[in-house]
C-alpha positions in Angstrom: 0.0 0.0 0.0 1.3 3.5 -0.8 -0.1 7.0 -0.5 0.7 7.5 -4.2 -1.8 4.9 -5.4 -5.3 6.5 -5.7 -5.2 8.4 -9.0 -2.4 6.4 -10.6 -4.1 3.0 -10.0 -7.4 4.2 -11.3 -5.8 5.5 -14.5 -3.8 2.2 -14.9 -7.0 0.3 -14.7 -8.5 2.3 -17.6 -11.0 4.2 -15.5 -11.4 7.8 -14.8 -11.3 9.1 -11.2 -14.8 10.4 -10.3 -15.2 14.2 -10.5 -14.8 15.8 -7.0 -16.5 19.0 -6.1 -14.1 22.0 -5.4 -12.9 21.7 -1.9 -12.2 24.4 0.6 -8.5 25.2 0.9 -6.8 24.7 4.2 -4.9 27.7 5.7 -1.2 26.7 5.5 0.6 27.7 8.8 3.3 30.4 8.5 6.8 29.2 8.1 8.8 29.6 11.4 10.6 32.9 11.9 13.7 31.0 12.8 14.1 27.9 10.6 16.7 25.2 11.5 20.0 25.7 9.8 21.2 23.2 7.1 22.5 20.0 8.8 26.2 20.7 8.3 25.9 24.1 10.0 24.8 22.7 13.3 27.3 19.8 13.5 29.1 21.3 16.5 25.9 21.7 18.6 25.7 19.3 21.5 23.5 21.2 24.0 19.9 22.1 23.3 16.3 21.1 24.0 13.1 20.5 22.1 9.4 20.1 23.0 7.1 17.2 22.1 3.4 16.7 22.5 0.4 15.3 20.7 -3.3 14.6 20.3 -4.7 18.1 20.2 -8.0 17.2 18.5 -11.1 18.7 20.3 -14.8 18.2 20.5 -15.5 21.5 18.8 -13.1 21.3 15.9 -14.3 23.4 13.1 -16.4 25.6 15.4 -13.8 27.3 17.6 -10.2 27.3 18.6 -9.1 24.2 20.6 -9.0 25.8 24.0 -7.4 22.8 25.7 -4.6 22.9 23.1 -4.4 26.6 23.7 -3.5 25.9 27.3 -0.7 23.6 26.2 0.6 26.2 23.7 0.6 28.9 26.5 2.6 26.5 28.7 4.9 25.6 25.8 5.7 29.2 25.1 6.4 29.8 28.8 8.8 26.9 28.7 10.5 28.4 25.7 11.0 31.7 27.5 12.2 29.9 30.7 14.9 28.1 28.8 15.9 30.8 26.4 18.8 32.2 28.5 20.1 28.7 29.6 22.6 26.5 27.8 19.6 24.4 26.6 17.3 26.7 24.6 14.3 25.2 22.9 15.1 24.8 19.2 11.9 23.2 17.7 8.6 21.4 18.5 7.5 17.9 17.6 3.9 16.9 17.4 2.9 13.2 17.4 -0.4 13.5 15.4 -4.1 13.7 15.7 -4.1 17.5 15.3 -7.9 17.6 14.5 -10.9 15.3 14.9 -11.6 14.9 11.1 -8.7 15.8 8.8 -11.0 15.7 5.7 -12.7 18.8 6.9 -10.7 22.0 6.1 -12.7 24.0 8.6 -11.3 22.0 11.5 -7.8 22.8 10.4 -8.6 26.4 9.6 -10.7 27.4 12.6 -9.3 25.3 15.4 -5.6 24.4 14.7 -3.7 26.6 12.4 -3.8 29.8 14.4 -2.3 28.0 17.4 0.6 26.7 15.4 1.2 30.2 14.1 1.6 31.3 17.7 4.4 28.7 18.0 6.1 29.5 14.8 5.8 33.3 15.0 5.5 34.3 18.7 7.8 31.5 19.8 9.8 31.5 16.6 10.1 27.7 16.6 10.1 25.2 13.8 7.1 22.8 14.1 7.4 19.2 12.9 4.3 17.0 12.9 3.7 13.3 12.2 0.2 12.2 11.0 -2.3 10.6 13.3 -5.3 8.5 12.2 -7.7 11.3 12.8 -5.6 13.7 10.6 -6.0 11.4 7.6 -9.5 10.3 8.8 -8.9 6.7 7.7 -11.7 4.2 8.1 -10.5 1.1 9.9 -9.9 -2.0 7.7 -10.9 0.0 4.6 -8.5 0.1 1.6 -7.2 3.5 0.8 -8.9 3.5 -2.6 -12.2 3.0 -1.0 -11.9 5.9 1.5 -14.5 8.5 1.0 -13.6 11.0 -0.3 -10.4 9.3 -1.4 -7.3 10.9 0.0 -9.0 14.2 1.2 -7.5 13.9 4.7 -4.0 13.2 3.3 -4.2 16.1 0.9 -5.3 18.5 3.7 -2.5 17.1 5.9 0.2 17.6 3.2 -1.0 21.1 2.7 -0.8 21.9 6.4 2.8 20.7 6.7 4.0 22.0 3.4 5.7 25.1 4.9 6.9 23.2 8.0 8.7 20.0 6.9 11.3 19.1 4.3 10.0 19.6 0.8 9.1 16.7 -1.6 12.0 15.8 -3.8 14.7 16.5 -1.1 16.9 13.8 0.3 15.2 13.9 3.8 11.7 13.4 2.4 10.0 10.3 1.1 8.3 11.5 -2.1 4.6 11.5 -1.9 4.5 10.5 1.8 4.2 12.4 5.0 7.5 10.7 6.1 10.6 12.8 6.5 13.8 13.3 8.6 16.0 16.0 9.8 19.2 16.4 11.7 20.2 19.1 14.3 23.3 19.1 16.3 24.2 15.6 17.5 20.6 14.3 17.1 18.7 12.8 14.2 14.9 12.7 13.9 12.6 10.7 11.7 8.8 11.3 11.4 7.2 8.0 10.6 3.6 7.5 9.3 2.5 4.7 11.7 -0.9 4.5 9.9 0.9 2.5 7.2 3.5 0.6 9.3 3.2 -2.3 6.9 4.1 -0.2 3.9 7.4 -1.5 2.3 8.3 1.7 0.6 8.3 3.6 3.8 10.1 0.9 5.7 12.9 0.7 3.0 13.3 4.5 3.1 13.6 4.6 6.9 16.1 1.8 6.8 18.1 3.6 4.2 18.1 6.8 6.3 19.4 4.9 9.3 22.0 2.9 7.3 23.4 6.1 5.8 23.9 8.1 9.1 27.2 9.3 10.3 27.1 7.9 13.8 30.2 9.8 14.9 28.1 12.9 14.6 24.6 11.6 15.3 24.8 10.2 18.8 21.1 10.3 19.4 18.5 8.8 17.0 14.9 9.5 17.7 11.6 8.8 15.9 8.3 10.3 16.4 5.0 8.8 15.2 1.4 8.4 16.3 0.7 4.8 17.4 2.7 3.6 20.4 4.6 0.4 20.3 3.6 -0.3 23.9 0.7 1.3 25.7 -1.7 0.6 28.6 -4.6 2.9 27.7 -7.8 1.8 25.8 -6.0 1.5 22.5 -3.1 -0.6 23.6 -3.8 -2.4 26.8 -6.7 -4.8 26.1 -5.9 -5.6 22.5 -3.0 -4.2 20.5 -3.9 -2.5 17.3 -2.6 -3.7 13.9 -0.3 -0.7 13.7 1.4 -1.5 17.0 1.9 -5.1 16.0 3.4 -4.0 12.7 5.7 -1.6 14.5 6.8 -4.4 16.9 7.4 -6.9 14.2 9.0 -4.7 11.5 10.5 -1.7 13.0 11.7 -2.6 16.5 14.4 -5.0 15.3 15.6 -2.3 12.9 15.6 0.3 15.8 17.7 -2.1 17.9 20.1 -2.7 15.1 20.8 1.1 14.8 20.7 1.7 18.6 17.7 4.1 18.4 17.6 6.1 21.6 14.0 7.4 21.9 10.5 6.8 20.5 8.0 9.6 20.9 4.4 8.7 20.3 0.8 9.7 21.1 -2.6 8.1 20.3 -3.3 7.3 24.0 -4.4 10.6 25.6 -2.2 10.2 28.7 1.4 10.1 29.7 3.4 6.9 30.1 7.0 5.8 29.7 8.4 2.4 28.6 11.9 1.1 28.5 13.1 -1.7 26.3 16.5 -3.3 27.2 18.5 -5.6 24.9 21.9 -7.1 24.3 24.4 -8.7 26.7 27.0 -7.5 29.2 28.7 -4.3 28.3 26.8 -4.2 25.0 23.4 -4.2 26.7 21.5 -1.1 25.5 18.3 0.8 26.2 15.6 2.3 24.1 12.9 4.5 25.7 9.3 5.1 24.4 7.4 8.1 25.8 3.7 8.3 25.1 2.6 11.9 25.3 -1.1 12.3 24.2 -2.0 15.2 26.5 -2.2 18.0 23.9 -6.0 18.7 24.2 -8.0 15.6 23.2 -10.3 14.0 25.9 -8.0 12.4 28.5 -7.7 8.7 29.0 -6.6 6.5 32.0 -4.8 3.2 32.5 -6.8 0.2 31.3 -4.4 -2.8 31.4 -0.9 -3.8 30.7 -0.3 -5.2 27.2 0.4 -8.9 26.6 4.0 -8.9 25.4 4.7 -12.6 25.6 4.9 -13.1 21.8 7.1 -10.0 21.4 9.5 -11.1 24.1 9.7 -14.6 22.7 10.7 -13.2 19.3 13.3 -11.0 21.0 14.8 -13.8 23.2 18.0 -14.1 21.1 18.8 -10.5 22.0 17.6 -10.9 25.6 14.9 -8.3 25.0 13.0 -7.1 28.1 10.4 -4.4 28.5 9.3 -2.5 31.6 6.9 0.3 32.3 8.8 3.2 33.9 5.7 5.4 34.4 2.2 4.0 34.5 -0.8 6.4 34.1 -3.4 6.6 36.8 -6.7 4.8 36.3 -8.8 8.0 36.0 -8.7 10.3 33.0 -7.9 13.3 35.2 -4.8 11.6 36.6 -2.9 12.8 33.6 -3.3 16.5 32.9 -2.8 18.2 29.5 0.9 18.6 29.1 4.0 18.8 27.0 7.4 17.1 27.3 10.8 18.8 27.2 13.8 16.7 26.0 17.2 18.1 26.8 20.3 17.0 25.0 23.6 17.5 26.8 26.3 15.8 24.9 25.8 12.1 25.4 23.2 12.7 28.1 19.5 13.1 27.6 16.9 14.3 30.2 13.1 14.6 30.0 10.8 16.9 31.9 7.0 16.7 31.8 5.2 20.1 32.1 1.6 20.0 33.0 -0.7 22.8 31.7 -3.0 25.0 33.8 -4.6 22.9 36.6 -1.9 20.2 36.0 1.1 22.3 36.8 2.0 20.1 39.7 2.1 16.9 37.6 5.1 14.8 38.7 5.0 11.4 36.9 8.5 10.5 38.1 7.8 11.7 41.7 9.3 14.8 40.2 8.7 16.4 36.8 11.7 14.8 35.1 14.3 12.0 34.8 17.5 11.2 33.1 17.7 8.7 30.3 20.8 6.5 30.4 22.5 7.2 27.1 24.2 3.8 26.4 24.3 0.8 28.7 21.3 -0.2 30.8 21.8 -2.1 34.1 18.4 -3.8 33.9 18.2 -7.5 33.0 15.4 -9.7 31.7 
């Protein structure tokens, strides 16, 4: 399956694509006042921070500004001001998807979302990178892409929205025709993955090629951000894993272990949780963290159940794979407030801080607001 198929396949079959009524255009967010420099120009940077959050869709999308998301943006901009004069200024923002409730509807982007992103790119002056969620593309479960109604409207709107924010189509860090891209800054490299199509061979091969071609002497930290979590304990991941999560476990996690990926940043579950996968033996034992941050404004979730990982752990036995939940969300939706996450890079070290918005300002998921991520070896054992 590929996002390039709808019109091409219809034409190849000797049929004409049905005429579509003129659609309302989406308002493209303003390009950030301060874009990231070309990759070679930041090669010496080893100290900085960035913000990540996700799931901003609201109940009144298309009618009014997402006010819960607005609280998070207020908090995010305050964090940017707080860190501006430190050695770790915020350089960009990542969003893990589900920006609006129905991505096929331009009004939802125009009325509810774009203005808030302009505050980040203009008032905050920050580049904004987003990965697609299932609501952004408004995909119908178990329905082939060609049968989506109207075919591809959510994807077209999404690609319009990110057109001024992410690497352009036709450049080396963008998979042509896909919302999949990468960028490097300082000693860290980032890939935005479309987890809606985790089974797609073209995307997988492109991600693999990006990782295979990296200069690891420069890029000490590899991070990916995408929508569906690999591990989760909310309503979408605990009781029964979704096909996207199973595909990520089967296809991508061995690739991530091979390349010593440091951090996965996901959403989809409207809560905060933190997982750690350990693998390898002795001094070569390594760690990969997954942070689920879905507190950007969508209705909040609570803990449902721990996922059954027996098959996953059995498949990873040759590498002595183990998985533990470092932070478990509370059982009630209000136990996790709306929030954003700050990731700080300090040479080989990496720290995270969770910043609750408004009534959640005292949120302390680690018995404090943050923790350190061990950069290389991990003392935990299966």
